[in-house]
C-alpha positions in Angstrom: 67.7 102.5 106.6 71.3 103.5 107.1 72.2 107.1 106.3 74.8 107.1 103.5 74.7 110.8 102.7 78.1 112.6 103.1 78.5 114.1 106.5 78.0 117.8 106.9 80.2 120.2 108.8 79.8 119.8 112.6 77.4 116.9 112.1 79.8 114.5 113.9 78.2 115.7 117.1 74.8 114.1 116.3 75.7 111.4 113.7 77.4 108.1 114.0 79.7 107.1 111.1 80.9 103.8 109.7 84.6 103.3 109.4 84.1 102.5 105.7 82.8 106.0 105.2 85.9 107.9 106.3 89.2 108.5 104.6 92.4 107.5 106.4 96.1 107.9 105.5 96.2 104.3 104.6 93.9 105.1 101.6 96.4 107.3 99.7 97.1 106.3 96.1 100.6 105.6 94.7 100.5 109.0 92.9 99.8 110.8 96.2 102.6 108.9 97.9 105.0 110.0 95.2 104.0 113.6 95.7 104.7 113.2 99.5 108.1 111.6 98.7 109.0 114.5 96.4 108.2 117.0 99.2 110.2 115.0 101.7 113.2 114.7 99.4 113.0 118.5 98.9 113.1 119.1 102.7 116.0 116.6 103.1 118.1 117.9 100.2 117.4 121.7 100.1 116.2 122.7 103.5 117.8 120.6 106.2 121.4 121.2 105.1 120.7 125.0 105.0 118.8 125.5 108.3 121.5 127.6 109.9 121.9 129.7 106.7 118.1 130.2 106.6 117.8 131.2 110.2 120.6 133.8 109.7 118.5 135.3 106.9 121.2 135.0 104.3 120.4 137.5 101.6 118.4 135.9 98.7 118.4 132.4 100.2 114.7 132.0 101.1 113.4 133.5 97.8 115.6 131.1 95.9 114.3 128.1 97.9 110.8 129.2 97.2 111.6 129.4 93.5 113.1 125.8 93.6 109.9 124.6 95.2 108.0 126.3 92.4 110.2 124.5 89.8 109.1 121.2 91.3 105.4 122.2 91.2 105.0 122.6 95.0 103.7 126.1 94.9 100.9 125.3 92.4 99.4 122.3 94.1 96.0 124.0 94.5 96.3 126.0 91.3 94.3 124.7 88.3 96.3 123.6 85.3 95.0 126.5 83.2 97.0 128.9 85.5 100.2 126.7 85.5 99.4 124.6 88.6 98.8 120.9 89.3 95.2 121.3 90.4 95.3 118.4 92.9 92.4 117.6 95.2 92.2 118.8 98.8 93.6 115.7 100.6 96.6 115.7 98.3 97.4 119.3 99.0 97.1 118.5 102.7 99.6 115.6 102.3 102.1 117.9 100.6 101.6 120.5 103.4 102.3 117.8 106.0 105.6 116.7 104.5 106.7 120.3 103.8 105.8 121.1 107.4 109.1 119.7 108.4 110.9 122.7 107.0 110.9 125.1 110.0 111.1 128.7 108.7 110.8 127.5 105.1 107.4 125.9 105.9 106.2 129.3 107.1 107.3 131.1 103.9 105.8 128.3 101.8 102.5 128.2 103.7 102.1 132.0 103.5 102.9 132.1 99.8 100.7 129.2 98.7 97.9 129.9 101.2 97.1 133.4 102.2 99.3 134.8 99.5 97.9 133.0 96.5 94.4 131.8 97.3 92.6 135.2 97.8 93.4 136.0 94.2 92.6 132.5 92.9 89.3 132.3 94.7 88.1 135.9 94.6 90.0 137.5 91.7 88.5 138.4 88.4 89.6 136.4 85.4 91.9 139.2 84.3 93.5 139.3 87.8 94.0 135.5 87.9 95.5 135.4 84.4 97.9 138.2 85.3 99.1 137.0 88.7 98.4 133.3 89.4 100.8 131.8 86.9 103.7 133.9 88.3 102.7 132.8 91.9 102.4 129.2 90.9 105.9 129.0 89.6 107.6 131.2 92.3 108.6 133.9 89.8 106.6 136.2 92.1 106.2 135.7 95.8 103.2 136.7 97.8 102.3 138.2 101.2 99.0 138.9 103.0 98.6 142.3 104.8 95.8 142.0 107.3 97.1 142.5 110.9 97.7 146.1 112.2 99.1 147.4 115.5 95.6 148.0 116.9 93.8 145.0 115.2 95.0 141.5 115.9 92.1 139.1 116.7 89.7 141.9 115.9 90.8 142.1 112.3 87.8 144.1 111.0 88.8 147.0 113.2 91.8 147.9 110.9 92.5 151.5 110.3 94.2 151.3 106.8 92.2 153.4 104.3 91.5 153.3 100.6 90.1 156.4 98.8 88.9 156.5 95.3 90.4 159.3 93.2 88.1 161.9 91.7 88.5 160.5 88.2 87.4 157.0 89.5 90.5 155.4 88.0 92.7 154.6 91.1 92.5 153.9 94.8 94.9 155.6 97.2 95.9 153.4 100.2 97.3 154.7 103.5 98.0 152.7 106.6 100.3 150.3 108.4 100.4 146.5 108.6 102.5 144.4 110.9 103.7 140.8 111.3 103.6 140.4 107.5 105.2 137.1 106.6 107.3 137.1 103.4 107.2 141.0 103.3 110.9 141.3 102.8 110.9 139.6 99.4 107.3 139.6 98.3 106.4 140.9 94.8 102.7 141.1 95.6 100.6 142.0 98.6 96.9 141.3 99.3 96.0 144.3 101.4 92.8 144.9 103.4 91.6 148.5 103.9 88.3 150.4 104.4 86.9 152.6 101.7 85.5 155.9 102.9 84.7 154.8 106.4 83.0 151.6 105.4 82.0 149.3 108.2 83.9 146.3 106.7 87.2 145.8 105.0 87.8 145.5 101.3 90.6 143.5 99.6 93.1 145.0 97.2 95.9 143.5 95.1 99.0 145.7 95.5 102.3 145.2 93.6 105.2 145.6 96.0 107.2 148.0 93.8 104.4 150.5 93.9 105.5 154.0 94.9 104.9 154.8 98.6 105.5 151.3 100.1 108.2 151.1 102.7 109.2 148.3 105.1 110.5 148.3 108.6 113.6 146.1 109.3 113.1 142.4 109.9 111.5 141.6 113.3 113.6 139.8 115.8 111.6 136.7 116.8 111.7 133.9 119.3 111.5 131.3 116.6 111.0 130.9 112.8 113.9 133.2 112.6 114.5 132.5 108.9 111.0 133.7 107.8 110.8 137.3 106.7 108.5 139.2 109.1 108.2 143.0 108.6 105.9 145.9 109.1 104.6 147.4 105.8 103.7 151.1 105.4 101.5 152.5 102.7 101.9 156.2 102.1 99.5 157.4 99.4 100.0 154.2 97.4 98.1 154.4 94.1 96.7 151.3 92.5 94.4 150.8 89.5 90.7 150.5 90.3 90.9 147.1 88.6 93.0 145.8 91.5 90.1 145.8 93.9 89.8 142.1 95.1 86.3 140.7 95.2 83.5 143.1 96.2 83.6 146.3 98.2 82.9 145.6 101.9 83.6 141.9 101.4 87.2 141.9 102.5 86.5 140.6 106.0 84.6 137.7 104.5 87.6 137.0 102.2 89.9 137.1 105.2 87.8 134.7 107.2 87.4 132.2 104.4 91.0 132.1 103.6 91.8 131.7 107.3 89.6 128.6 107.3 91.9 127.0 104.8 95.0 128.2 106.7 93.8 126.6 109.9 93.4 123.1 108.6 96.6 123.5 106.5 98.4 124.5 109.7 97.1 121.3 111.3 98.7 119.3 108.5 101.9 121.2 108.6 102.5 120.9 112.4 101.8 117.2 112.1 104.8 116.9 109.8 106.8 118.8 112.4 105.6 116.5 115.2 106.6 113.4 113.3 110.1 114.8 112.7 110.5 115.6 116.4 109.4 112.1 117.3 112.1 110.7 114.9 114.8 112.9 116.6 113.5 111.8 120.1 113.6 108.1 119.3 117.0 108.3 117.7 118.5 110.1 120.7 116.8 107.8 123.2 118.2 104.8 121.4 121.7 106.2 121.3 122.0 108.0 124.7 123.1 105.7 127.5 122.7 106.2 131.2 123.5 103.7 134.0 124.7 101.3 131.3 121.5 101.2 129.2 120.0 103.3 126.4 117.5 105.7 127.9 114.9 104.2 125.6 114.8 101.2 128.0 113.5 103.3 130.8 109.7 103.6 131.5 109.7 107.4 132.0 111.2 107.9 128.5 109.0 105.3 126.9 105.9 107.0 128.3 107.0 110.2 126.6 107.7 108.6 123.3 104.4 106.7 123.4 102.4 109.8 124.2 104.1 111.7 121.4 103.0 108.9 119.1 99.5 108.7 120.4 98.9 112.5 120.1 100.3 112.6 116.6 98.5 109.5 115.3 95.2 110.7 116.6 95.7 114.2 115.1 96.6 112.6 111.8 93.4 110.5 112.0 91.2 113.6 112.5 93.1 115.8 110.0 92.7 113.5 107.0 89.1 112.6 107.9 88.2 116.3 107.8 90.3 116.8 104.6 88.4 114.1 102.8 85.0 115.3 104.1 85.8 118.8 102.8 86.8 117.3 99.4 83.5 115.4 99.3 81.6 118.6 100.0 83.6 120.4 97.2 82.8 117.7 94.6 79.1 117.7 95.6 78.9 121.4 95.0 80.7 121.0 91.6 78.3 118.3 90.7 75.5 120.7 91.4 76.9 123.1 88.9 79.0 125.4 91.0 82.3 126.8 89.7 85.3 124.9 91.1 86.9 127.8 92.9 83.6 128.8 94.5 82.9 125.2 95.4 86.2 124.8 97.1 85.6 127.9 99.2 82.1 126.8 100.1 83.2 123.3 100.9 85.8 124.5 103.3 83.4 127.0 104.8 81.0 124.2 105.5 83.7 122.6 107.7 84.9 125.8 109.3 84.3 124.5 112.8 86.4 121.4 112.2 89.2 123.7 110.7 89.2 125.8 113.9 89.2 122.6 116.0 92.1 121.0 114.2 94.2 124.2 114.3 93.9 124.1 118.1 94.5 120.4 118.5 97.4 120.4 116.0 99.3 123.3 117.4 99.0 121.9 120.9 100.1 118.4 119.8 103.2 119.9 118.2 103.9 121.9 121.4 103.7 118.7 123.5 106.0 116.8 121.1 108.7 119.5 121.0 108.5 120.1 124.8 109.0 116.4 125.5 111.6 116.1 122.8 113.7 118.7 124.6 113.1 116.8 127.8 114.2 113.5 126.3 117.4 115.1 125.1 117.9 116.6 128.6 120.7 119.2 128.7 121.5 118.6 125.0 118.0 119.6 124.2 118.7 123.1 125.5 121.7 123.4 123.2 121.4 125.1 119.9 123.5 122.2 118.6 120.6 119.8 119.0 117.9 119.1 116.5 115.0 119.8 118.9 116.0 123.2 120.2 115.1 124.9 116.9 111.9 122.9 116.8 110.9 124.0 120.3 111.3 127.7 119.5 109.7 127.4 116.1 106.6 125.6 117.4 105.4 128.3 119.7 104.0 130.6 117.0 101.5 128.0 115.9 99.2 128.7 118.8 99.1 132.3 117.7 99.1 132.0 113.9 95.8 131.8 112.0 93.8 133.2 115.0 94.9 132.4 118.5 93.9 129.1 120.0 91.6 131.0 122.4 89.8 132.7 119.5 89.5 129.4 117.6 88.0 127.7 120.6 85.4 130.5 120.9 84.8 130.4 117.1 84.2 126.6 117.2 81.3 126.8 119.6 79.9 130.0 117.9 80.0 128.4 114.4 78.3 125.2 115.7 75.5 127.1 117.5 75.0 129.3 114.4 74.5 126.2 112.3 71.9 125.0 114.8 70.1 128.4 114.8 70.0 128.4 111.0 68.5 124.9 110.9 71.6 123.4 109.3 72.3 121.2 112.3 69.6 119.6 114.5 71.0 120.0 118.0 67.6 120.6 119.7 66.2 117.1 119.2 69.3 115.2 120.5 69.8 117.8 123.4 66.2 117.2 124.5 66.8 113.4 124.4 69.8 113.8 126.6 67.8 116.0 129.0 65.1 113.2 129.2 67.8 110.6 129.8 69.1 112.4 132.8 65.7 111.8 134.4 65.6 108.1 133.6 67.1 105.1 135.1 70.6 104.3 133.7 71.0 101.5 131.2 73.0 98.7 132.8 72.6 96.2 129.9 75.5 93.8 129.3 78.2 95.1 127.0 78.5 93.6 123.5 81.5 91.4 122.9 82.1 93.0 119.5 85.4 94.7 119.1 85.2 98.4 120.0 81.6 98.1 121.3 82.7 99.6 124.6 84.7 102.4 122.9 81.8 103.2 120.6 79.5 103.5 123.6 82.0 105.8 125.4 82.1 108.2 122.4 78.3 108.1 122.1 78.2 109.1 125.8 80.9 111.8 125.3 78.5 113.3 122.7 75.7 113.3 125.3 78.0 115.2 127.6 78.5 117.8 124.9 74.8 118.1 124.3 74.1 118.4 128.0 76.7 121.0 128.7 76.3 123.1 125.5 72.5 122.7 125.5 72.1 123.8 129.1 74.5 126.7 128.6 72.6 128.0 125.5 69.3 127.6 127.3 70.3 129.3 130.6 72.7 131.9 129.4 71.2 132.7 126.0 72.7 135.9 124.5 75.1 136.1 127.6 76.8 132.9 126.5 78.9 134.7 123.9 80.6 136.7 126.8 81.3 133.6 128.9 84.6 132.7 127.3 85.7 130.2 129.9 82.5 128.2 129.5 82.8 128.3 125.7 86.4 127.1 125.8 85.3 124.2 128.1 82.7 123.3 125.5 85.2 123.5 122.7 87.7 121.3 124.5 84.9 118.6 124.8 84.1 118.9 121.1 87.8 118.7 120.2 88.3 115.5 122.2 85.2 113.9 120.8 86.2 114.6 117.2 89.7 113.3 117.6 88.6 110.2 119.6 85.9 109.2 117.1 88.3 109.8 114.1 90.9 107.6 115.7 88.5 104.8 116.6 87.0 104.8 113.0 90.5 104.7 111.5 91.7 101.9 113.7 88.5 99.9 113.2 89.1 100.2 109.4 92.7 99.0 109.9 91.5 96.0 111.9 89.1 95.0 109.2 91.9 95.3 106.6 94.8 93.7 108.6 93.3 91.8 111.4 93.3 92.3 115.2 96.7 90.9 115.9 98.5 93.0 113.2 96.7 96.1 114.5 97.4 95.6 118.2 99.5 98.8 118.6 96.8 100.9 116.9 94.1 99.4 119.1 96.2 100.4 122.1 96.5 104.0 120.7 92.7 104.3 120.3 91.9 102.8 123.7 94.5 104.9 125.6 93.4 108.1 123.9 89.7 107.4 124.7 90.4 106.4 128.3 92.3 109.7 128.9 89.7 111.7 126.9 87.0 110.6 129.4 88.8 112.3 132.3 89.5 115.4 130.2 85.9 115.7 129.1 84.7 115.1 132.7 86.9 118.0 133.9 85.9 120.4 131.2 82.2 119.5 131.8 82.5 120.0 135.5 84.3 123.4 135.1 81.6 124.6 132.7 78.5 123.3 134.7 79.7 124.7 138.0 79.9 128.1 136.4 76.2 128.5 135.7 74.2 125.7 137.2 73.3 125.5 140.9 71.8 123.3 143.7 69.7 120.3 142.8 70.0 120.8 139.1 73.8 120.9 139.4 73.7 117.7 141.5 71.6 116.0 138.8 73.8 117.1 136.0 77.1 116.1 137.7 75.6 112.7 138.2 74.8 112.6 134.5 78.3 113.8 133.7 79.7 111.0 135.8 77.6 108.5 134.0 78.5 109.8 130.5 82.2 109.9 131.1 82.4 106.6 132.9 84.9 104.1 131.4 86.0 100.6 132.4 89.5 100.2 134.1 92.2 100.1 131.5 96.0 99.5 131.9 97.4 102.5 130.1 100.9 101.8 131.3 101.0 98.4 129.4 99.4 100.0 126.3 102.0 102.8 126.2 104.7 100.2 126.6 103.4 98.4 123.5 103.2 101.7 121.5 106.7 102.8 122.6 108.1 99.4 121.8 107.0 99.6 118.2 108.4 103.2 117.8 111.7 102.5 119.5 112.3 99.2 117.7 111.6 100.7 114.3 113.6 103.8 115.2 111.2 106.4 113.9 107.5 107.5 113.6 106.2 104.3 112.0 102.5 104.6 112.8 101.3 105.5 109.3 102.1 104.1 105.9 102.3 107.2 103.7 105.9 106.7 102.5 109.1 105.1 103.7 111.0 107.5 105.9 
């Protein structure tokens, strides 16, 4: 009997899904599309005309823009109505994040305020703390910042040196320390601060009002990009706060930080997607207008390849992001149905899909980097000029591979989280891994391919998953505890997992589109899925070889490389013609027209 249970986090590795069981951007309701349109109108009317003023850090401008966003309800998307918010579901908040992701430095200020600034209090605060602070944050009356990173603790956040000491009368905590790279610090009214109490092993969270005595700020950092976002160091010198401002439980601050980062990671993937679509729009417009040798450069194959690849990468990212967002939402609602409080259910639902959040953060930030880099290349010399629309996008993009945990850390975390799920019995990797090991010893299956649409592609993805099982399973078996130190191998495994998740998400989305619109109307989308999967086969093969050659030897290596070749084998496919078809649709329409969310 077919398994209709909602998919669990990381279960995509061992479970096949039907296209009807996933959410796609084509499924958004009219109300959700109206929210997206409101967000886009805000960017067009309030942010784009003021980008130079924002980047010059005109006094008071960014806080006023945050307040305007608050007046339109944009700061309270995830906040329940009882605290002055809209209380929308997770996919809707992701859609808003995508469209506001086009706002360069504003997007950073918005994301920091609504995410890491507001959510720790919403999800971990006492009722009194939420009543006091959340309504002000939801409207933008108060702005929030998140103080975690220190000069000596970046990726190793729990090694922070900031201290909190309880006073003798037990009424106040005294905080001392230094935080750096704090977004929104220059105008924040409220800080979520992480410190260690009396030499504790783990951090504890605190709510600190910015006008507290003893808080000082360094001047604004001079940055490569996102120049309009406030980024300062914050110093705490004997800062006294009421004992009631402890956030969550003692020693649980690191857990708070990690869980909030899970949300930040998938929200970043949505935000950079909006940025990527905007760069594609600029790229297509310039390519259609710029003439060389008597023709628009959009007529030339080299430019069409770039535009097609921008479109492929962004469409496939979008497919994976909204699939994961809806899966998270299903997990949240299942926990609410079981009697869990909504805020706790939201945290637990997102935590369930922490691996996917880490994966999409990596994929999304690297997709945007590709799009802005090729955007500058399409513009040529003009792309290097500060007068162009893509120059700012190029500089602003680079931070995303560092934000919310570096991409290297997120790759390592992806594999670590999946293996921990397996060790806890939450994910059955052992059975499928053993089946793949047995298959390596068997005669390959040379049965005729089915003529059903996407039969080949589905088999390819099934085989990609066998590659992941073979490489990850062998690494875990041979290296055991040593595996955690083999970062290159772990990153190879993560790259295989990322490619599989994106490929499968895209294929399921396109299959759903074909069933709704027909094969002919979906030709461009079919080309996108087929091109991505064809290229993914080579990428997975390379990552698999790099990993296996690092820890397998002699006859066993020969056997596994033969298995790898079998599992990543795909039929010949004309990617040049496919990209021409994709580019033609984008260039003819004049913008990113591959999804139906709203009219651009």
